[in-house]
N, C-alpha and C positions, 0 to 999 in steps of 0.2 A: 691688363688687355696688351696684345701685342697683335698691333697692324701694320701689315705689310702694304707698300707702294709699287706699284711698279711704273716705272718712267723712263720714257723714251727722248734720247737728243735727237731732235730734229732740226732743221733748218727754217731758218727764220722765215715764216709766210712772207716776208716784204723783201726778202732776200732777189736778185734777178737769179737764174739759174742759165748755166751756161752747159750746154750738152756736149759732152767729151765721147767721141764715135756713136755705135749705136745703142748703147746700153747703160751708158754711164754719163756725169756730168762734174763739173769742173768744183770741187768744193775747198781752195785755196784760199780764198779770198770771201767765204759764204761765212756768215753769222750763223750760227748754231744756237738753239736753246733748249728750255726744256719744252715739252708738248704741250701745247695751253689748255687741252684738258685734264692731263697728268694733275697742273694745280692746283684743281679745284678736289681732286683726291687728296694733294698730300693735305691743303688746306682744313679739310674735312677732317681727316684721321689727327691731324697735330690737335687741334679742337676737343673731339674725343677724348684725345689722352690727355690733354688738359685737365678734363672732367670727372673721368673716370681713373687718367692714372695706367702705367702701363708703358708701352715705346714705339715709337713709330718706325720701323724699317722701308727705308727705300732698296728699291733691288731694281739693276740694269741691266741690260743686255747691250755692249755695241762696242764701238771703237773707243780705242785709248782716251779720245779729246772728248769721251761723255763724261771726265769727271767733274769739268769744270761744273756739266749740266747736275749730278749728283750732290756736289758742292753748293749747289743754289740749293736743291733741295734741303741741304739740312741746313742752310741756315733759314728756310721758313719752319723748321721747326724739328724735323726727320732726326732719328738720336744716333743711329749709325745705318751703315751701307750693305751691301753687298753688290759687287758690280763681278758680270759675267763676260772676259774679255774677246774679240772676237776681229779679226782683221778684215773679215768680210762686209764689204760694203750695203750687202744686203740679204738678211735672214727672210728668208718667208715665214708666214704666223704661225705655221707649224712646228718648225725647230725655234722659231724664239720661246711660246707656248713650253716646247718639252724645257729651254733652257732657264725658262723662270722658275718648271715646278721642282726642275732638278735641285735647285739652289734655295729655295725654299724650302724643301725638304730636307736637305742639309744642313739646315738651318735649325730647323725647328718648323715643323707648318703654324702659320698664325692664326687667331682666333678669327681673322677678317682681312680682305685684298679688298685695295682700292686699284683701280686703274683707268685711265682716260675712257671716253664714249669710243674713241677711236682716234687715229696717228692723224694728224695734217698732212704727212709726209704721204705714203702709198696707200691712205685711207681704207685699208683692206677692211676693217671694223672684224676683225675675228680672231685674232691673239687670246683676249678675253673672253670667246666663248670656248675654245680651243683649250685655254687653261681649265675654266670653271670642269669641262667633259673630263680632262684628264685626273682634275682633284677628285671629281665624284662630288663638286660643292654646287650648290644652287648661285645665278646669277641674274641682276636685273641691270641690264644693261641702261644709258641715258636719263640718269637720276637726276633732277632738279630739287628734290626735298627727300628728308632721311633723319628716322626717329632711331634711336636704340630704345628697346625697352629687353631687359634680360638677356636670351640669348634666341631673341630672334631681331631683325630689322626691318621696319617700316618704309618702301620706298614708294614717292610717288614720281612719276615720267608723264614727259606729255606724250601721245600716240597722234596727233594730229588734228584737225580742225578746233581748236582751241580745247578739244577735249584731254583730260587727263586719268592715268590708272595708279593704283594703288593697288599695292604689291607687297605680302610679309612673307621674309623667308628665314628659315632657319640660319643661325652661324654655327662653323663659320661658313660665309659667304660670299659672290665677288657683288665687288659695286661698278658700274661704270657710271662715270662722273661726267658732268657736262654745265654748261652756262647756266646757273641761277641758283646753282646747291648751295654755295654758298661767295663770298666777295677774297679772293685771294690776299692775305698781308703783302706786305712791301718787307725783307727784312731791313733790319737796321744796321748798322754800322758794326757795333760790338759782336751782332750774330752771327754777320759776316766771317768774324775774326774767329771767333768761336766755331765754327763749321771748318775750318782749315784744320781743325788739332780731332776733331769726329771719327773715328773708325770707320774704312773703307775695307771689308775683304774685298780681296780678289781674289779669282780662278779662272781659266782659260776654258773657253768653253771645250775643247778636246778634253778635258781633265773631268766634266760632266760625262764623258761619253758620247759627245753630240760631232759626229761631224758636218762643217758647215756644207762640206759639198751635195748633201743628201736631201735638200730641199727637193720638194716637188713644183716651185712654182719657179718661174728665173725670170726673168728682167728680158724680154728679145728686141726691144726697140724703145726710144727716149725719143719724143716729138716735140718743140714746141707748138705750142696751141696757136694758132693762124688769128692773128688781129681783126677784129669783127671791121666790117665792111662799114660807112658811114652808115647813120637810118636814113629812108630815105620818107620822105611824104607823099601820102596817095589824095590826093585831090580828085573832086569831081560829086555826085551825088552816093548817096550811101547806097546804092546799089551797084555803084559805078567803082566806088573805093574797095566794096567786097568782094565784086567779080575781080578787080587788079590784085586783091591779095590772094585768093585761092591763087588765080595764076604763077602769081609769085612763089609761093610753100611749093607749087606742084612743077614747076618747070623749072626755075632760079634756085631756090633752096633745096628742092626733091627730097621735101620731110612728108610729103603727105600723096 
């Protein structure tokens, strides 16, 4: 069974982002990591292949520095990788999906594709859906439990208010992984060393016939989120507190 896992190289969520210009940020001192939700996809793919046989192929679109994230994914159990390189700091979800599709078609389409439920940097939550549409594959996102039965996948996802939804899709299909699907393993030192020798097939975005400047979404401006003011204690009777709360929401916060 051949499984592709789409992995994104993203800033660590604990990093302090420094805005540079109107639409960029200084990344020279920022630690980059594998998108956390993608780790659940890697672990699930590796677990399936360990049971059923096959290979796990890591597919990444990003700048040259993303090699470190790819090596980390292969240390977890990925067998080889496809790396689509670009100098662009930002690719919209449409171009990213096109690049992933072209790279996988060039390599031979897999029996199954994993992504994270979304990326923690741009949080557009669109790439996996665009990829599914372009490949003509079914997709289930935010999957917290998965069972493979023959050529079908039974996926469970939370839909809010404590309720869950169970869906059955035919394979090949795309699964968007989220927390709860599994517990990603930590690679051991021998696995890290072995990952250094595993194949990474590199190709440029332009070699796939994709122009990075043709994206339909651009970043116009980045702003630091203002710090919240200190909490305010409202005193008095219940009626007085409610009246004051409504006044604050209307006049000070202007949210109602």
